[in-house]
N, C-alpha and C positions, 0 to 999 in steps of 0.2 A: 414583411420584415420591419424591424424597428429601425427607422432611419437614423435616430439619434445614436443608437448603439453602433450602427455601421460607420457613422461619421467619427465616433470615438475610436473605432478600430483602425480606420484610415489614418487618423491622427497619430496613433501609436506606431503604425507602420512607417509613417513619414519620419518620426523622431528616431525610430530604430535604424533607418537608412541614412541618417544625417551624421556627418563627420564632426559636427560641432553643435552646440546649443542653438536653438532657433527662436526667433521672435514671432509674436502673434501675427503681424502684418505679412511676414514672409510665408508663414504656414497657411494663412488664409488665402493668399494668392496661389500657392501651389495646389491646395485642395479645392479651390473654387468655392470657399465658404466665406461668410461674413466674419469680420474680426470679432464681433460680439459673440457669435456662435463658437468660434475657436476659443475665445477667452473663457466661456462657460465650460467647455469641454476640458480645457486645461485645468481649470480650478477644481473640477471634479476629480481628475486624475491625480492632481497634487494632494487633494484631501485623502485619497485612497492609497497614497504612497507609491503610485506607479511613475510619477513624474516629479522632478525636482525643479524649482524655480530659482534662478539667480536674481535676487532683488536689485542688485547693483546695475545689471545690464538689461533687466526685464526679458530674459531669455529662459528657455525651457529645454530640459533634456530628460531622457528616460533614466529612472533609477535602477537599482539592482533587483527590484521585485519581479520584473518580467524574467530576468535571468534565473532567479530562484525558482520560479514556477517551471520554466523550461528545463532546468537541471533535474527536477523531480521526474519529468517525463523521460528524459534521457537515461537517468538511472534505471528506471523501470524497463525501458527497452533493452538496455545493456544486461540487466538481470535476466530477462527472458532468454536472450541469446546465450548467455553464459550457462544458464541452468539447464538448458535443453538436453545436453548429452547425459548428465546425471539423472535427469528425469526419465529418460529412455531406459537407462540401465535399471533404475528402481522399478519401473513398470514391468520390465522383463523378468526381474527377480521375484516380484510379488504377484504379478498377474492381476493387480487391482488398479483402480483409478489413482493417478498421481496428480496432485495440484501444486501450483506455485502461487503463493499469495503474498500480499503486502498489507501492512497495518495502515489504515487511513482513519485517523482520529479514533473512533470507537468501533469501527467496523473492519472486517477482513474483506479485501477485494481480490478476486481471482484474476491473476495475470495470464496464466497458461494452464493447460491440463492435457493429460494423455489418458484416453479412455481405457477402461478395463477390457480385457479380452473376453470376459464373461458376458453372457446375454443379460443377466440380471446384475445391475451395477448402480452406483450412486449417480444420480442425474443432476448435473450442475452445468454452468456455462461461464465462459470467460467474460469478465466484467461484472459478474454477479457479486452482490454484497451480502454480508451476514454479520450479525453482532459478534464481535471478537470473543466475548466471554462464553459463547456457546460452541465454539469451533476448536478443534485440535490445533490447527495452524494459528488461530487467534491466541490461544493460551500459550503456545510455544513462544509467540512474539511478546505477549504481555509479560512473560517471565523475564524477558530481557529489558523491560522498562523499569524505572524507579517505582517504588511502592506508591508514591504520590500520584502516579499516572492512573492507578486503579481507582482512585477516588472519584474520577469522572463518572463511574458507573453507580455511584451512591444514589439510591432511590430511583434508579432508571432501569432496573431489571424488568424483563418481561418473560413470562413462562411460555415456551413454545411446545415443549413435550414434558412428560412426567419427570424427566431427569434433568431438566434445565436448572442451572444455577440461578438462585433468586435472592441471595443475600451476600453481603460483603464478606462475612465469615467464610462462606462456602468458596467464594472466589479466591480469597487469600490462601485457603488450604489447598485449593487446586494449583495455584501458582507456586506455592512452596514445594509441592510434589514435583512439578516440572523442573524447578531449579535443582532439586535433589537428584533427579534421574537424568536430566539433560534432554528429555523429550516429553511431549504431551500425549496423553491417551484419553480418548472418549469412547468407551466400549459400547455405549448406547446413545443414539442421537439426541443432542440437546437443542438443536435447531430444527432438524428434520428427523422424525422418528424412524427407527430402523437402520440408522447409519452408524457404523463403527469407523473410527479413524485414529491415526497417530500422526504426529508431526514434530518437526525439529526446526529451530530458528536458523537462519542464514545470516552471517555477519559480514560487514563491509571492511574496508582496509583498516579503519581505526578501531575496529571492534564494535562499531555501531550497528544497530539492527538494519538489515537490508531486506528481509522478507522471511518466508518460511516455506518449507516443502512438506507435503503431507501425503499419506496414503489412506484411501477410504474405500469402503465397500459395505454391502448389506450385512447387518449384524447376525443374520441367519447363517452366513457363511464365514464371516470374519469375526471370530471369537477373540477373547482376551489373549488366548494362547498364540493366535496368529499375529495379533498386534505386537506381542512381546517378541515373536520371532522376526517380525519385520524391522524392529527397532534398530538392530545393528546396521542393517542396510540403509535405513533412513538416516541415521547419524552419519554414516560414511558419505551418503549423497550430499547432505547439508555441508559437511566438512569440505568435500570436493568443490562445491560451488563457492563456499566462503574463500577457499584458497585461490580459486580462479579470479575472484573479485579483488584479491590482494591482501586478505586477512592472514595473519600468522599468529599462532597461539602464544608466541613469546611476547607479543605486544602487551 
C-alpha cells in the first residue's frame, strides 16, 4: 500500500470529523505524524482544492470538493433506487435487457440492469463504460447537453463496428434526431456489433440531466419495428423516473 496516500486519507478523515479548523501541530499529534509530513500533505490538499487554509490563524479545514464528490455518489445511489420499479415494468413489457446509465465526461457508465428473459441477449455488466457517442443511452444524454459539449469528441472518434459514428457531422445529425423524437435509436450496434437499442434521458428536479434508461437486444430479434414499438414504454419509464426525482414538465 502507498503509505503517503494512506496518511493523506487519514488527514482528510481527521479534518472531516473536526468541528473547527485545525492547526498543523494539533493534527500531527492526533495522527502520530511529524509536523513537516502533515504540512506537506496539507499543501498538496490545498493545491488540489480539497482543503482551505486560513492564513491569519494558520489553520486548515476541508473545502466543499469532498462534499461535491460525495454528492455525485449519493445522486447515483438515489437514481438506482428510484429507477428500479420503472426498469422492472419496462423489462416486463419488452422482454429485453434494460439498462440504467449516467454520463461520465465522454463515456456512458452502467449503474443498473435487468437481464432479458431470452437466452440470447445483450451481455453487459454494471460498472461497464462505453463511449457515449456509440450508445443509445449515450446519445439520449448527449442530446440534453449543450452543443459545445459535443466538441470534446472532435478528432477523438474511434470505429468499433461498421456503423460507428466517426465524424462530428454524423454526431450532430444523430443528436438532432434524438432531440426531434425525444428518444435515441441504434438499430445496429455501434460499439458492439449485433446489438440494437433505444434509450431516453432522465431529468432531475431542475431539468438537468440525471441519466438515461435504455432497452437493448440482439438485432436479429430486435428490429427497427420493435424499437419503435418499445419507444412509448421507454419514454413513459423515463418520465416516471424523472417525476420520482422531482422533475416537472412545467419547469
